[in-house]
N, C-alpha and C positions, 0 to 999 in steps of 0.2 A: 819640264814642259812649260812653254810660254803661253800665258793666257792673254789674248788681246782684249783690252778693257773697253767697255762702253758704260754709260751711266747705269745700266741694269746689271752689270757683272761684278761690281765691288762687293756686294753682299756674299756671293758664293766664295770669292777669294778670301774674305775675312773669316768665313766659317771654316774653310779648309785650313787656314793658318791657326785658328783656335784649336782645331783638332790635333794638329801637329804639336803645338805648344803643350797641350794637355799631356802628351806622351813624353815630354822632355823631363828627364829625372832631376837634373840640377837647376835650381832656381836662384841661387845666391842667398844673401842674408839681408834683412832690413837694416836701415841706418840706426844701429844701436847706440851711437853716440848722441842721438837726440831721443831722450827717453820716451817722448810722446809718439815716436814713430817705431820704436823697437818691437812693439807687439803686433805689428801688421803681419798678415799671413802671406808668406812669400809665394804661395801658389795662387793667389788672386790674380786675375788677368782680365783686362778689358782693352778693346781697340775700336777706334772710330776713324772714319774717313769723311771729310767734309768737302763738298765741291764749292766752287766760287759763288754759285747761286744760293747757297745755304742748305742744299740737300745733304743729309747726313746718313751714313750707314754705320752700324755698330754690331759688336758681338761681345759676349761675356759680360763683364762688369763695367760696360761702357757708360753707364749712367751713374756709377758709384763715385761720389766725391772723394778725392784724396788730396794730400798736401802737395801743392804745385811746386813749392820750394824754388829751385834755381830756374825753372821754366819761366818764372815771372820776369827774369832778367831781360828776356827778349822784348817784352812789352814795355818795360821801363826804358830800355834803350830806344825803342821806337818813339815813345813820347818825348824823351829828351832830345833826340835827333830832330824831331819835328819842331821843337821849340827853339833850338839854338844852332842847328846846322853844323857846319864843319868846325865851329869853335869848340865843340865837344871833344874833338880829337886832339886838342892841345892838352887835355887832361887825362886821357886814357888812350892806350895804343890799340893796334889791330892785329897783333902778332900772336901766334900760339905761345903758350908759356913753357911747356915741357915740364912743369912742376905741378904738384898737387894744387887743387883749387883754392886752398887756404894758406898757401905758402907765403912766407915773409921774405924769402931769399932774394928775389930780384929787385924788390923795392929800393933797397939801399943803393944797389949798383945803378939804378935808373932814376935816382932823385925823386922817389915818391910817385912816379908815373906808372900805373899798372900796365901790364902787357896787353890786356884786352878786357872788354866789358863783362865777360862771363866768368872769369875767376872772381873770387869774393872781393878782392881789393878793387877791381875794376867796377864791379856792381855797386860797391859802396860809393864810389865817386859819382857814378851815374845817378844813383838815388839822391845823393847829396845835392847835386846840381838841379835835379828836378824839384827837390824840396825847396830850394832857394827860390825857384821861379813860380811855384804853385802854393807854397805854404803847407802842403799836405801831399807829399809824394805818394804815400800808400793809398790815400783816398782817391787821388787822381787815377792811379792804376786800377783800383777796384771799380770805379765808375766806367773806365774804358772796357774792362773785361765783361762787366754786366751788359754794356751796350753791344759789344761785338758778338757775345755768345747768345744774346737774347734771353739771358737768365738773370732776372733781378734778385734772385735769392742767393747769388754768390756772396760769400762773406769771409772775413778773417776767422781763423780758428784760434781762439784765445789760448787754449791749452798748449797748442804747438808753439805759439809765439812766446809764451812764458817759459816753456821748456827750453827753447833756443836761447832766450835771454839769460837763463840761469847757467847755461853752458857756453856762453859766447865770448869767452876771454880772448880767443885768438882773433875773432873779428874786431873786438875792441882794440887789440894791439895793432891790427892793420889800420884801423881808423886813426888812432893817435899817431902812428908812424907817418901816415900821409899828411896829417894835420901839421906835423912838424916841418914838412916841406911846403906848406901853404897850399896843399891840393884838396883841402876840405874846408868848406865855408861854415857849416853849422857846428854847434857843439857836438862832440862825439856821442854823448848819451842820447841826444835828440836823434841823431842820424841812426844809431843802432836800433832805437825803438821803431823808427820808420822801416828800417831794413828787415827786422824780424817780423813785423806785421806784413810786409810785402811777401815774404817767403811763406807765411802761414796760410795764405789764401787757399781755401779748399774748392776744388772744381773737378768736374768729371772729364773723361775723355771726350765726350760730345762737346762740352763747354769749351775746352781748350782747342780742339780741332776747329770749331767755328771761330773762336777768337783769333786764330792764326791766319784765317783766310785772307786778311788784308795783304799778307805777303805773297800769297798766290795770285792776288789781283794787282800786284805791282804797286802797292801803296794805297789802294782805294778801300775805304771803310765799308761796313755793311750797309750804311745809309746812302752810299754813293758819293760821299765827300772824300776828298783826298787828304790823307794824313801825311804821307811821304811822297816825295818825287819818285819816279821810276828808278832813278839812279840810287836814291837812298834805300829803297826796298832791296835793290840788288846788293848794296853794301851790307845790309843786315843778313841777308841770306848767305853771302860769302863768309861773313864772320861766324855764322852758325856752322857752316861746313868745316871751317878750319879750327874753330875754338869751342864749339858748342857742347862737346862731350868730355870736358876736362882734358886730361893728358892722354885720352884714348881717341882723339879726334881723327888721327890718321887711320886707325883701324876702322872707325865708324865710316869714314868716307870710302874706304876700301870695300867694306862689307855691304853698306847700305846705298851709298852714292847719292845722298840727299843732304841738303842743309838740315841740321837737327839740333835740338837742345834738350838736355836731360836735366833731371832734378833728383835729389836723393830721396824724395818721396816715392820714387819708382816710376815716375812718368817720363815720357820722351815725346816731344813734338817733332814733326818733320814737314817739309814743304816741297811739293812738286810745282814749281812756278807755272802759272797759267792753267793748272790742271786740278789740283786738290791739295789738301793738307791732312795730316794724320796726327793722332795722339794714341799712344799705347801706355798702359799702366800695369805694372807688376812690381810689388815692393822689394823683391829680392835683388840685391845689388852685387856686382862684381867688386873686385878689390879697388877699382878706379872710381866707383860711385855711380855706375850706370846700371840700369835694369837689365838683368841677364835675359829674361824672356822678352822684354821690350825691344832690345836690339835684335834679337833673333827673329822676332815677328816682322820688324821692318826689313830685315835682310830678305826674308821670304817674300814680303810684299813686292819689293823691287825685282826680285828674281822671277816671280810668277807673272807680274804685269808688264815688265820691261820699262816701267816708269822710273826714270832716273835723270839726273842732270848730265850724265855722261853717255 
């Protein structure tokens, strides 16, 4: 049954989705390769929808902070693109990878240029370039998220950052490999510290849905200033659609039909340009690193509301 949405009908839709998800038996497994995330309850579930004017609707654990992880790559990309424009694309591509998010395979064939900004290698390049221009990439990101979400309490989770650093050998390998091709400016240990701090930011569904609304507003920030041109906002949404859910982006586009970005903390953000943004959180992941309940909830949202880019 299609539900025609108006500003007053998002809440009933969310409540219906939460009831359906509660009855779903399989929820996946938390990211056990990051010890600080391994103990999360896979049956936790929260979902929020934010409209461009800042109105937010939510259900379940929508106010519960969780580890944003790779969701932060969207915001770092936006900050980097705003600062250097198309020059950024000389250092990172815009194509789906077809490999796992932490794969080393393609870098040698492609001379140290990562396929896209959302695999780990590409995110390291974007963070590196932002750090060169700001002197504190993770601090710049945190300030942006606090401003856009309206939550000054957002912060790094030191336990998660330390846990990732202690198990970050593959990311270190990616950084050193790209540095050997001249595609990294900063010392790799400095870059890794920035990257792990970036990924450790704890935020709720409400925070991240609000922080993403600049993409629904075609590049306009919460205070009315322009961060990105309309074309740049379109570019980020397009890359989210094609690359935002690791090597499951095709299936996500097929099921959900929205630009989206997932993180191994169990969160997924999604954008309906001009209409709203969403964030879902449930820590149980599938084999590709995406939240099982999160993707299912977004699938139901677009089915019930008819809100999709297609």
